[in-house]
Every structure is written in C-alpha cells, then in structure tokens.
N, C-alpha and C positions, 0 to 999 in steps of 0.2 A: 504494499499499500504506500509506503514511504517513497518507493521508487516512482510510482505513478505521480505522486504529488510533486516530486522533484522534477520530473520530466515536464509536467505541466507548467511549472514555474519557469523552467529554462526557456520554454517557448514564449514566455511573456516578458522575461527580462534579458538584458544584454549578457553575452558570454562572461564578462568580468564579474557580474553579480552572481552568475551561476556558481562560481567557485565558493562564494560566501555561503550560498544556500547549502551546498553539499557539505561544507565544513560544519555548519550549524546542525546539519542532519546527524 
C-alpha cells in the first residue's frame, strides 16, 4: 500500500521531492 501511495505522489511532485517522500516513507 505504501508503494502505491509513493508512486502516486511521485506522479504529482517533481523528481527532487520524490527523494524526500521515499526517505520519509
């Protein structure tokens, strides 16, 4: 489930922010 949320977030935010999302995950 976390993977699905992360992917959805990556699609909405820039690649740079994606790193922050995965780190907080």
